Structures are given as C-alpha cells and as structure tokens.
PLY file of the C-alpha trace (Angstrom):
ply
format ascii 1.0
element vertex 530
property float x
property float y
property float z
element edge 529
property int vertex1
property int vertex2
end_header
-0.07 -0.10 0.07
1.35 3.41 -1.04
1.52 6.68 1.26
-1.78 7.10 2.70
-4.00 9.82 1.53
-5.27 12.32 4.33
-8.03 14.98 3.57
-7.21 14.90 -0.14
-9.82 16.48 -2.51
-12.58 14.17 -3.69
-11.83 12.28 -6.71
-8.86 12.07 -8.88
-7.76 15.19 -11.21
-7.09 14.47 -14.66
-3.68 13.58 -15.48
-1.82 16.42 -16.39
-1.13 16.68 -20.31
2.37 17.82 -21.63
3.23 21.24 -22.27
0.75 24.06 -20.96
-1.55 21.86 -19.16
1.28 20.10 -17.47
2.98 23.65 -16.20
-0.42 24.93 -14.90
-1.18 21.63 -12.98
2.17 21.60 -11.64
2.46 25.41 -11.01
-0.93 25.28 -8.95
0.29 22.28 -6.94
3.56 24.12 -6.50
1.83 27.35 -5.29
-0.33 25.32 -2.74
2.46 23.40 -1.04
4.71 26.46 -0.93
2.03 28.39 1.03
1.61 25.43 3.33
5.56 25.10 3.96
5.88 29.11 4.45
3.30 29.37 7.14
5.68 26.92 9.27
8.56 29.14 9.39
8.84 31.18 12.39
9.70 34.67 13.02
13.41 34.05 13.23
13.37 32.16 10.06
13.63 28.76 11.31
11.42 25.76 10.46
11.22 23.60 13.64
9.26 20.40 12.75
9.16 17.62 15.42
10.65 14.42 14.89
8.30 11.44 15.20
8.49 9.08 18.12
10.39 6.02 17.63
10.36 2.45 19.18
14.05 2.07 20.17
14.11 5.07 22.26
10.78 4.66 23.72
11.66 1.14 24.76
15.17 2.31 26.23
13.39 4.93 28.26
10.91 2.57 29.63
13.76 0.06 30.59
15.64 3.08 32.26
12.37 4.01 34.32
11.90 0.32 35.13
15.72 0.24 36.40
15.28 3.46 38.44
11.96 2.88 39.84
10.82 6.11 38.47
7.64 7.86 37.03
5.16 4.84 36.89
2.59 7.10 34.93
5.43 7.60 32.29
6.26 4.06 32.20
2.56 3.15 31.60
2.25 5.77 28.65
5.45 4.24 27.29
4.12 0.81 27.47
0.90 1.97 25.71
2.76 3.69 22.91
4.85 0.51 22.34
1.58 -1.78 22.09
0.30 0.49 19.42
3.40 1.27 17.40
4.02 -0.26 14.26
7.51 -1.71 14.04
9.79 -0.62 11.07
12.27 -3.47 10.61
13.52 -6.41 12.57
15.07 -4.59 15.47
11.95 -2.43 16.34
9.94 -5.79 16.00
12.08 -7.66 18.59
12.45 -4.90 20.92
8.71 -4.31 21.05
8.04 -8.26 21.73
10.73 -8.25 24.43
9.12 -5.25 26.33
5.88 -6.69 26.08
6.93 -10.01 27.15
6.11 -11.70 24.08
8.35 -14.75 22.23
11.03 -13.13 19.97
14.27 -14.02 17.97
16.91 -11.45 17.79
18.98 -13.41 15.28
17.57 -11.89 12.30
18.52 -8.47 13.44
22.06 -9.25 13.18
21.74 -10.94 9.70
23.77 -9.09 6.82
25.37 -6.62 9.06
28.85 -7.77 7.72
27.90 -6.45 4.46
28.26 -2.88 5.67
29.57 -0.49 2.75
30.13 2.76 4.66
32.93 1.60 6.83
31.30 1.66 10.30
29.95 -2.08 10.40
31.75 -2.86 13.46
30.36 0.03 15.58
26.75 -0.21 14.14
26.99 -3.89 15.44
28.18 -2.83 18.59
25.51 -0.35 19.04
22.73 -3.08 18.08
24.37 -5.61 20.32
24.16 -2.98 23.14
20.39 -2.34 22.37
19.53 -5.86 22.36
21.56 -6.73 25.46
19.84 -3.87 27.40
16.58 -5.66 26.18
17.72 -9.10 27.42
18.00 -10.21 23.85
21.79 -10.60 23.33
22.38 -13.93 21.55
25.42 -16.10 22.04
28.19 -15.82 19.52
31.11 -13.68 18.47
30.55 -9.88 18.77
32.45 -6.85 18.63
34.57 -5.72 21.80
34.23 -2.31 22.53
37.80 -2.09 23.43
38.74 -3.41 19.84
37.11 -0.30 17.90
39.99 2.11 17.16
40.69 5.12 19.49
40.74 7.59 16.59
38.66 10.81 16.96
34.97 10.11 16.65
31.77 12.25 16.08
30.67 13.38 19.90
27.79 10.80 19.92
29.91 8.09 18.66
32.42 8.75 21.38
29.93 8.84 23.97
28.03 5.57 22.77
31.28 3.80 22.56
32.26 4.84 26.07
28.56 3.75 27.46
28.86 0.43 25.40
32.32 -0.19 27.20
30.84 0.46 30.50
27.46 -1.79 29.77
29.51 -4.75 28.22
31.91 -4.92 31.44
29.10 -4.62 33.69
27.11 -7.33 32.23
29.67 -9.46 30.99
28.63 -9.22 27.26
32.13 -9.08 26.02
35.23 -11.26 25.99
36.39 -11.63 29.26
39.69 -9.92 30.11
42.95 -12.19 31.23
43.58 -12.46 34.65
46.91 -10.75 34.27
45.14 -7.63 32.49
42.44 -7.54 35.14
43.87 -4.56 36.95
44.47 -2.77 33.93
40.94 -3.55 32.73
39.36 -2.06 35.84
41.43 1.11 35.46
40.29 1.43 32.00
36.80 1.07 33.06
37.19 3.91 35.65
38.46 5.99 32.95
35.42 5.56 30.74
33.26 5.84 33.72
34.84 9.14 34.64
34.77 10.29 30.94
30.88 9.56 30.78
30.13 11.69 33.78
32.44 14.58 32.24
30.55 14.29 28.93
27.39 14.27 30.42
27.79 17.21 32.85
29.47 19.34 30.24
26.07 19.69 28.52
23.71 22.21 29.73
21.31 20.65 32.22
17.75 19.69 31.07
18.68 19.70 27.48
18.76 16.48 25.44
22.58 15.63 24.96
23.71 17.05 21.99
20.28 16.74 20.70
20.66 12.77 20.46
18.17 10.93 22.48
19.59 7.82 21.66
23.04 8.38 22.60
21.71 10.26 25.93
19.81 7.11 26.65
22.34 4.55 26.04
24.80 6.81 28.23
22.09 6.99 31.17
21.96 3.31 31.15
25.83 3.11 31.56
25.67 5.48 34.10
22.85 3.36 36.03
25.42 0.60 36.59
27.55 2.92 38.89
25.75 6.08 39.80
22.07 5.31 40.04
19.80 7.90 41.18
22.28 10.79 40.76
21.53 14.32 39.72
22.82 13.66 36.08
20.21 10.65 35.88
17.46 12.69 37.61
17.79 15.52 35.02
18.22 13.07 32.09
15.26 11.23 32.55
13.16 14.32 33.28
14.37 15.78 29.96
13.87 12.73 27.88
10.33 12.23 29.29
9.37 15.68 28.41
10.72 15.04 24.98
7.86 12.54 23.96
5.66 13.87 21.24
1.98 13.90 20.47
2.43 10.11 19.61
3.43 9.62 23.03
7.01 8.11 21.84
10.36 9.27 22.38
12.03 10.62 18.99
15.62 9.80 18.01
16.78 13.43 18.16
15.07 16.48 19.75
15.14 18.63 16.21
16.81 19.12 12.91
15.87 22.82 12.42
19.28 23.75 10.70
19.30 20.94 8.12
15.39 21.24 7.59
15.60 25.16 7.30
18.54 25.01 4.82
16.61 22.71 2.56
13.33 24.32 2.80
15.06 27.79 2.14
16.44 26.21 -1.10
12.81 25.11 -1.89
10.94 28.27 -0.92
13.44 30.84 -2.67
12.19 30.20 -6.11
8.33 30.16 -5.23
6.74 33.18 -6.05
6.08 35.61 -3.03
8.44 34.07 -0.71
11.91 35.90 -1.40
11.77 37.93 1.75
10.82 35.03 3.68
13.83 33.04 2.25
15.98 35.89 3.05
15.07 35.42 6.55
15.71 31.77 6.53
19.18 32.76 5.25
19.70 35.01 7.96
18.80 32.47 10.64
21.30 29.64 8.84
24.09 32.35 8.87
23.38 32.95 12.51
23.74 29.33 13.44
27.37 28.55 11.99
29.57 27.46 14.44
33.43 28.40 15.08
34.81 25.91 12.99
33.13 27.05 10.08
30.45 24.28 9.71
26.95 23.63 10.55
25.25 21.03 12.77
21.84 19.60 12.40
20.15 21.64 15.24
20.45 24.58 17.44
22.12 22.56 20.36
24.58 20.35 18.94
28.22 21.16 18.97
29.03 18.47 16.21
29.26 19.94 12.92
29.18 17.82 9.56
29.59 17.91 5.97
26.04 17.24 4.92
24.56 20.24 6.99
27.58 22.27 6.06
27.12 21.83 2.22
23.32 22.35 2.43
23.88 25.66 4.35
26.27 26.83 1.93
24.23 25.91 -0.86
21.06 28.04 0.45
23.47 31.15 1.08
25.00 31.32 -2.28
21.74 30.80 -3.86
20.11 33.75 -2.04
23.02 36.32 -1.98
26.65 35.41 -2.23
27.69 38.74 -1.69
25.76 39.47 1.48
26.76 35.97 3.09
30.27 35.88 1.55
31.92 35.41 5.24
29.69 32.65 6.14
30.18 30.98 2.64
33.86 31.30 2.95
33.92 29.93 6.29
31.70 26.95 5.04
33.95 26.29 2.05
37.23 26.18 4.37
35.47 23.77 6.32
34.68 21.36 3.73
38.08 21.82 2.17
39.55 20.68 5.66
37.41 17.49 5.41
38.32 16.03 2.13
40.07 12.90 2.24
43.29 11.92 0.36
41.55 9.51 -1.82
38.80 12.12 -3.07
35.75 11.43 -1.03
34.40 13.47 1.76
33.14 11.83 5.21
30.35 12.92 7.25
32.17 14.22 10.35
36.08 14.00 10.40
38.80 13.86 7.53
40.32 10.32 7.52
36.90 8.55 8.36
35.61 6.55 5.51
34.14 8.61 2.72
30.40 8.86 2.08
28.37 8.99 -1.01
25.89 11.86 -0.21
28.70 13.80 1.99
31.00 13.70 -1.25
28.24 14.79 -3.76
26.97 17.48 -1.20
30.60 19.05 -1.27
30.82 18.83 -5.20
27.81 20.89 -5.31
28.63 23.50 -2.66
32.12 24.13 -3.63
32.86 26.25 -6.64
34.84 24.18 -9.38
36.94 27.04 -10.50
38.81 27.31 -7.32
38.34 23.80 -5.99
39.00 21.74 -9.18
41.98 19.91 -7.38
39.48 18.75 -4.68
36.46 18.05 -6.85
38.21 15.89 -9.74
38.83 13.08 -7.36
35.57 13.57 -5.48
33.65 13.07 -8.88
35.59 10.05 -9.66
34.69 8.57 -6.37
31.02 9.32 -7.23
31.38 7.77 -10.56
33.10 4.47 -9.33
30.53 4.03 -6.61
27.81 3.42 -9.06
26.36 -0.22 -9.02
26.01 -2.35 -12.23
22.23 -1.62 -12.38
22.87 2.08 -12.33
21.97 2.88 -8.58
24.10 3.73 -5.53
24.23 2.72 -2.00
21.89 4.69 -0.27
23.87 5.36 2.89
22.11 7.87 5.02
18.80 7.02 3.29
16.62 4.08 2.61
15.45 5.78 -0.75
17.54 5.05 -4.05
15.97 8.26 -5.81
17.30 10.29 -3.34
20.93 9.35 -3.27
20.34 9.24 -7.09
19.40 12.77 -7.29
22.22 13.93 -5.21
24.78 12.25 -7.00
23.36 13.35 -10.60
23.27 17.13 -9.39
26.95 16.65 -8.14
27.76 15.28 -11.45
26.16 18.10 -13.29
28.73 20.49 -11.89
31.60 19.30 -13.95
32.39 21.93 -16.62
32.81 21.72 -20.40
36.62 22.07 -19.87
36.90 18.64 -18.11
35.92 16.89 -21.30
37.08 13.31 -20.24
35.56 13.48 -16.83
32.32 14.98 -18.10
32.12 12.22 -20.46
32.26 9.55 -17.60
29.92 11.77 -15.58
27.27 11.59 -18.53
27.62 7.91 -18.76
27.15 7.67 -15.33
24.21 9.69 -15.47
22.58 7.95 -18.19
22.91 4.60 -16.35
21.20 6.10 -13.31
18.33 7.42 -15.36
17.84 4.00 -16.93
17.70 2.55 -13.60
15.02 5.33 -12.39
12.94 4.36 -15.59
12.71 0.78 -14.82
12.16 1.36 -11.07
9.01 3.54 -11.72
5.86 1.94 -10.59
2.73 1.49 -12.42
0.94 4.17 -10.24
3.42 6.74 -11.61
5.45 6.90 -8.49
8.58 5.40 -7.16
9.23 3.57 -3.71
12.59 3.26 -1.83
13.78 0.57 -3.91
12.08 -1.34 -6.99
9.12 -3.44 -6.00
8.64 -1.09 -2.66
5.19 0.71 -2.53
5.39 4.11 -4.18
5.89 7.16 -1.52
5.89 10.94 -1.93
9.42 11.48 -1.14
11.00 9.11 -3.40
8.54 10.35 -6.23
9.42 13.89 -5.65
13.41 13.08 -5.73
12.81 10.89 -8.75
10.87 13.60 -10.40
13.46 16.37 -9.63
16.10 14.19 -11.25
14.13 13.55 -14.31
13.30 17.30 -14.95
16.99 18.46 -14.53
18.83 15.35 -16.19
16.27 13.83 -18.71
14.38 16.75 -20.23
12.79 14.85 -22.66
11.17 12.40 -19.91
7.43 12.03 -19.36
6.52 13.54 -16.31
2.80 12.97 -16.40
2.47 9.91 -14.28
4.82 11.27 -11.35
3.06 14.61 -11.18
-0.48 12.58 -11.21
0.94 10.63 -8.44
2.08 13.70 -6.46
-1.21 15.54 -7.16
-3.41 12.64 -5.85
-1.49 12.78 -2.70
-1.55 16.48 -1.87
-3.74 17.10 1.25
-6.57 19.95 1.26
-4.15 22.32 3.23
-1.54 21.89 0.35
0.68 19.61 2.42
2.04 15.96 1.95
2.72 12.98 3.87
5.37 10.33 2.98
7.03 7.10 4.32
10.16 8.66 6.02
13.54 7.87 4.13
16.17 9.26 6.55
18.06 6.96 8.75
20.20 7.34 11.76
22.05 5.45 13.12
22.13 3.74 9.81
19.84 1.66 9.03
17.33 2.75 11.47
14.61 5.13 10.09
13.34 8.37 11.46
10.54 10.83 10.45
10.48 14.70 10.03
7.16 14.81 8.38
7.69 18.33 6.90
10.44 16.91 4.59
7.93 15.61 2.27
6.64 19.30 1.37
10.16 20.59 1.00
11.28 17.79 -1.67
7.78 18.01 -3.43
8.31 21.79 -3.61
11.83 21.32 -4.96
10.79 19.15 -7.50
7.77 21.24 -8.62
10.04 24.32 -8.61
12.09 22.46 -11.44
9.04 21.41 -13.21
7.67 24.77 -13.64
10.86 26.22 -14.41
11.48 23.79 -17.21
8.11 24.07 -18.57
8.20 27.67 -18.75
11.48 27.79 -20.26
0 1
1 2
2 3
3 4
4 5
5 6
6 7
7 8
8 9
9 10
10 11
11 12
12 13
13 14
14 15
15 16
16 17
17 18
18 19
19 20
20 21
21 22
22 23
23 24
24 25
25 26
26 27
27 28
28 29
29 30
30 31
31 32
32 33
33 34
34 35
35 36
36 37
37 38
38 39
39 40
40 41
41 42
42 43
43 44
44 45
45 46
46 47
47 48
48 49
49 50
50 51
51 52
52 53
53 54
54 55
55 56
56 57
57 58
58 59
59 60
60 61
61 62
62 63
63 64
64 65
65 66
66 67
67 68
68 69
69 70
70 71
71 72
72 73
73 74
74 75
75 76
76 77
77 78
78 79
79 80
80 81
81 82
82 83
83 84
84 85
85 86
86 87
87 88
88 89
89 90
90 91
91 92
92 93
93 94
94 95
95 96
96 97
97 98
98 99
99 100
100 101
101 102
102 103
103 104
104 105
105 106
106 107
107 108
108 109
109 110
110 111
111 112
112 113
113 114
114 115
115 116
116 117
117 118
118 119
119 120
120 121
121 122
122 123
123 124
124 125
125 126
126 127
127 128
128 129
129 130
130 131
131 132
132 133
133 134
134 135
135 136
136 137
137 138
138 139
139 140
140 141
141 142
142 143
143 144
144 145
145 146
146 147
147 148
148 149
149 150
150 151
151 152
152 153
153 154
154 155
155 156
156 157
157 158
158 159
159 160
160 161
161 162
162 163
163 164
164 165
165 166
166 167
167 168
168 169
169 170
170 171
171 172
172 173
173 174
174 175
175 176
176 177
177 178
178 179
179 180
180 181
181 182
182 183
183 184
184 185
185 186
186 187
187 188
188 189
189 190
190 191
191 192
192 193
193 194
194 195
195 196
196 197
197 198
198 199
199 200
200 201
201 202
202 203
203 204
204 205
205 206
206 207
207 208
208 209
209 210
210 211
211 212
212 213
213 214
214 215
215 216
216 217
217 218
218 219
219 220
220 221
221 222
222 223
223 224
224 225
225 226
226 227
227 228
228 229
229 230
230 231
231 232
232 233
233 234
234 235
235 236
236 237
237 238
238 239
239 240
240 241
241 242
242 243
243 244
244 245
245 246
246 247
247 248
248 249
249 250
250 251
251 252
252 253
253 254
254 255
255 256
256 257
257 258
258 259
259 260
260 261
261 262
262 263
263 264
264 265
265 266
266 267
267 268
268 269
269 270
270 271
271 272
272 273
273 274
274 275
275 276
276 277
277 278
278 279
279 280
280 281
281 282
282 283
283 284
284 285
285 286
286 287
287 288
288 289
289 290
290 291
291 292
292 293
293 294
294 295
295 296
296 297
297 298
298 299
299 300
300 301
301 302
302 303
303 304
304 305
305 306
306 307
307 308
308 309
309 310
310 311
311 312
312 313
313 314
314 315
315 316
316 317
317 318
318 319
319 320
320 321
321 322
322 323
323 324
324 325
325 326
326 327
327 328
328 329
329 330
330 331
331 332
332 333
333 334
334 335
335 336
336 337
337 338
338 339
339 340
340 341
341 342
342 343
343 344
344 345
345 346
346 347
347 348
348 349
349 350
350 351
351 352
352 353
353 354
354 355
355 356
356 357
357 358
358 359
359 360
360 361
361 362
362 363
363 364
364 365
365 366
366 367
367 368
368 369
369 370
370 371
371 372
372 373
373 374
374 375
375 376
376 377
377 378
378 379
379 380
380 381
381 382
382 383
383 384
384 385
385 386
386 387
387 388
388 389
389 390
390 391
391 392
392 393
393 394
394 395
395 396
396 397
397 398
398 399
399 400
400 401
401 402
402 403
403 404
404 405
405 406
406 407
407 408
408 409
409 410
410 411
411 412
412 413
413 414
414 415
415 416
416 417
417 418
418 419
419 420
420 421
421 422
422 423
423 424
424 425
425 426
426 427
427 428
428 429
429 430
430 431
431 432
432 433
433 434
434 435
435 436
436 437
437 438
438 439
439 440
440 441
441 442
442 443
443 444
444 445
445 446
446 447
447 448
448 449
449 450
450 451
451 452
452 453
453 454
454 455
455 456
456 457
457 458
458 459
459 460
460 461
461 462
462 463
463 464
464 465
465 466
466 467
467 468
468 469
469 470
470 471
471 472
472 473
473 474
474 475
475 476
476 477
477 478
478 479
479 480
480 481
481 482
482 483
483 484
484 485
485 486
486 487
487 488
488 489
489 490
490 491
491 492
492 493
493 494
494 495
495 496
496 497
497 498
498 499
499 500
500 501
501 502
502 503
503 504
504 505
505 506
506 507
507 508
508 509
509 510
510 511
511 512
512 513
513 514
514 515
515 516
516 517
517 518
518 519
519 520
520 521
521 522
522 523
523 524
524 525
525 526
526 527
527 528
528 529
C-alpha cells in the first residue's frame, strides 16, 4: 500500500497533459505546497518540525524508568505507545516483543550486518548488540568488543556511545573476559570510561537532550545507572527525555533538525513566487547558526558539525546572496576543504573517516569548481566509481535510492565542459542512473525506496526532480499525477520516511515531504516555462 491519503480532494484530477496543461497543474500544486510550507517558518526564520517518536528510544526510556523505579505514569504511557506502535524493521519488532513479554528471536536483526559498505559496520554491530543486551536479547556468538574499536577521534555521539557500551559490556559480561593478568589494567580503563561519561554528560547544559541526540543520551544513562543510579545527572536526564515525548507518546531519535530542515526548505522556497523575503530571513537564521569551525550541525544545540549540513547551508546562502553572505560561505568552504580525504571522497564528520556518497556529492555541489578543481576531480571520480551495475548507488544515510541518485546526479552536473574526459564519464554514469529510474517507476506513476516497494511521496519527488533536470525529454505526467493525488486539502504531503540514523534505523521529520515536493515542482515549472 502506498502513502496514505489524508484529507485529499474528492476524486482524482485528470492526469496533466504535456506542455501548457502540465505546467499549469504543476504550478498550482507548487503554489499550494509553498504556502503550506511557508506558514511553518517562525519569526526567526527557522522551520522547527518535530521528529516522530521511535520504538527504540521509547523502549530504552521505559527500561531505564523501570531500573530507576521512577515515574510509573510515564512507564504506563510508554508501554501503551509500544503496544500501538508499528515496528519498522526487525530490530524494532524484537524490541517491542521483548518489552511486552512476547516471544522473539533477535538473530534476524544481526543478519547481514557484515555487508556494511560505509566503513562503520563494527560500530553499528556494537550499538545493536548494546540495544539488544539492554532488552535482554543478546544472543550467544562472536561480537565486537568495545575495546577493539579504534581509539581514533569520533563524532561526539559516537564517542559517548562507545564509552557507554564499554561500561555496559563490562558490567553485564557481554564481551570477551579479560585475562587475569590484565584485570587490574582493565579495571583502570573501566574507571576512566566511567569518569569520561560523567564529564561528557555534565558538560552539556542541564535539562537539554545531550547534543540533541536522544539515543546517545539514553544509552549513556543506562551505563551511568550501573555505577551512579539515582544521581543528579540521572534525574535531570530522565526528566528531559520524558518531556521530549511528542503527541504520539513516543521518544524521538533526536530533539530537532531545524538547521538541516531550514536549509533545505530555504532552497525550496526561494524560487517560489512571493516567498523571497521569507527565504532571505531563513538565510539570516542559517548564517547565525554557523559554528566556530566554519561548519553547521543539524540543530541549534549540537556542537557536532558535519559535511552534509554545511554543504546544504552553503548551497542556500550562495543561492540567496553570495555577496551578502560571503563570510559565512567562505567559512563553510574552508570547513569542507579541511575534511576532504586524500582519496577524493568526503566523510560525514572528520577527515580520515571513510568517505560517504551523500557527503561527497554535497561537497561537489557546494564548492565552486573554478577554485576547487583539485579537490572536486577526485571527488567526482569517487562518485562515478561508486555506481552499481544496475545504475543505482548505495543509499547510505537514506532508505531511498531515488534520493541518493538525485544528489549524485546534481553533483555530476557540476563538472564543467573544460573537463571533457571527466564530463564524458559523468554523462555515462548519469545515463545509467536515469535508465535505472525508468525501470524502477511503478505502475501508479510513483517510485518507492527500492524497486518493488510501494510508491511514496519522498521517493517520487526526488525521482521527479532528477528527471526534470537530467532527462528533459522524460514523460513527467505519471509522477505529477501521483503527487497531485497525494496532496492534502491544506496543500501539504505525507510520506513514508527515508532518513536513517544511526544507519539503517529510519526516523521521520514529516515536513520533509513538503520540502522535497516543492523542490521538484520548482524544477518542473522552471523547465516548462523555459
């Protein structure tokens, strides 16, 4: 079943014809979703959508409240949420079953994790082991030892989660027992991890979700419970996380994504008629959220910057007014340059980490070719070489193949005519990706996350945006009809989520459906007008 239709106009409108009819239908749809999106922007210029509740975080909070014997009413509400929630994937399914006392098998959750292609397989396996262990579901067999995961610098939440996992695995005996001769050293290392965890939690402002990341905060509090139950950090953390629950009663993965969402929404609203002043205000907001290292994080509270948010913010500011925002743009470009890996790709957080497809594409889009060709040539080579035989790409931070194809093809289009050989390879790569999209389109005119999946609004909007820009002769009528049939009476859209974090766990910011549809329709209107 494809995306659920809520408050849609009665009956299906005729499928838009090519030419003028197609233009008028897309323009009307575009103007309605633009108005719907614009009213959600606050006076500061930020778009602050709520992340939907998620089973994993809700279950971890319920378990923590049980351990701490705290807030029985909140425990009952969380249990009610879990009883009503619909699991998305094997991990959520076994966690719900475990919390509700139903029989379950955790082995399916770990199946296929060794096939990770983004260089974080051991860390992801450790996180899943930790979640399963907290739920009483950790199966026998070989598993990563936290001590074996390299001590190199990590993103702040990865560092905290690794620290917490080390404490939890040692406390519960999940890991490989330390040799007797090394026991004293092991105890000293454990004490150092315990002290580090307390310092990291205490350093963040009280009564805020730690770095905006509820999952990391919850895992850390479970570790804290093993040696400081009932302490002030525990009480403050529980109070904060209980208050974080949304209207659905669940605990979200993160407490907000306003910087990322505002940057994308600004790019979508800027070309829409009547919204230039609003987009300018959004640009001012984005510029004000730039951090000292020149980058941006995903929300207002995190100190962790990343390549994706930085590239998106630079893209918006350059679109709005490259002169007015020149200092912010220059800082963002410097940030991106400093994170380029030697082999040509860009990681998510820190130079030297494995390159990521979305990050690399974003950097290619954000950095001007004329002044960064020495970095962008190898980055484009990385993108081209990452293409699968069927024309698609590894989805990485998304579940949707149309999403990553859109980002990569927009990046490949940045290669100038002067780079003739590279441009030829980029064109061939683009053709293969477009052929993949043509085969993946569903009979209802839409696209799903992957071939054979139900069509959804986000994947269809991203495929449509790709075709408009990179396949100008493509027939858009089916995709436009699909989107028109999913538009609500208020102009907005609802979609199956496609963002994941930590990979491959999906999380949902509903407003992104409006953002991506508006982006696609802007391209349609511009192309048909031209």
